[in-house]
C-alpha positions in Angstrom: 6.1 -55.2 37.5 7.9 -52.7 39.7 7.5 -51.7 43.3 6.4 -48.3 42.0 3.6 -49.9 40.0 2.4 -51.8 43.0 2.6 -48.7 45.2 0.6 -46.7 42.6 -2.1 -49.4 42.3 -2.3 -49.9 46.1 -2.6 -46.1 46.7 -5.3 -45.7 44.1 -7.2 -48.7 45.4 -6.9 -47.6 49.0 -8.4 -44.2 48.1 -11.3 -45.8 46.3 -12.0 -48.2 49.2 -11.9 -45.2 51.5 -14.4 -43.3 49.3 -16.7 -46.4 49.3 -16.6 -46.5 53.1 -17.5 -42.8 53.3 -20.4 -43.2 50.9 -21.7 -46.2 53.0 -21.7 -43.9 56.0 -23.6 -41.3 54.0 -26.1 -43.9 52.8 -26.7 -45.1 56.4 -27.3 -41.6 57.5 -29.9 -41.0 54.7 -31.7 -44.3 55.7 -31.8 -43.3 59.3 -33.3 -39.9 58.5 -35.8 -41.6 56.2 -36.8 -44.0 58.9 -37.2 -41.2 61.4 -39.5 -39.5 58.8 -41.7 -42.7 58.8 -40.5 -44.0 55.4 -40.2 -47.7 54.8 -36.5 -47.9 54.3 -36.5 -51.4 52.9 -38.8 -50.2 50.0 -36.7 -47.0 49.7 -33.5 -49.0 49.3 -35.1 -51.2 46.6 -36.3 -48.2 44.8 -32.9 -46.6 44.9 -31.3 -49.7 43.5 -33.9 -49.8 40.7 -33.0 -46.3 39.8 -29.5 -47.5 39.0 -30.6 -50.7 37.2 -30.4 -51.0 33.4 -33.8 -50.6 31.8 -33.8 -54.0 30.1 -32.9 -55.7 33.3 -35.6 -53.7 35.2 -38.2 -54.6 32.6 -37.4 -58.3 33.0 -37.7 -58.0 36.8 -41.1 -56.3 36.4 -42.3 -58.9 34.0 -41.2 -61.6 36.4 -43.0 -59.9 39.3 -46.1 -59.5 37.2 -46.0 -63.2 36.4 -45.4 -64.1 40.0 -48.5 -62.1 41.1 -50.6 -64.0 38.5 -49.3 -67.3 39.9 -50.1 -66.1 43.5 -53.6 -65.3 42.4 -54.1 -68.6 40.7 -52.9 -70.5 43.8 -54.7 -68.2 46.2 -51.6 -67.8 48.3 -52.8 -64.6 49.9 -56.0 -66.3 51.1 -54.1 -69.5 52.2 -51.7 -67.5 54.3 -54.3 -65.2 55.7 -52.9 -62.2 53.9 -55.8 -61.4 51.7 -56.9 -57.9 52.7 -59.1 -57.5 49.6 -62.8 -57.5 50.1 -64.7 -60.5 48.9 -66.7 -59.8 45.8 -70.1 -61.4 45.5 
């Protein structure tokens, strides 16, 4: 390992880290604009992450969420916590 190699790696890494910082600033700006437009930025961020997620991993996540919703219904968690906004049938 030479000083030239270290300098090269350090310079390349520094540029990438700088680019990441710039992109974070851009992302923050987009989220601020979305918030001003009345968009739920938490949901928007989740959706954006899903757009970059591998299909198989996303399918597993959706399956887990579907199973969790079934469990919630079986336990009646929405009713127990006063979150049930659905009309009672009967």
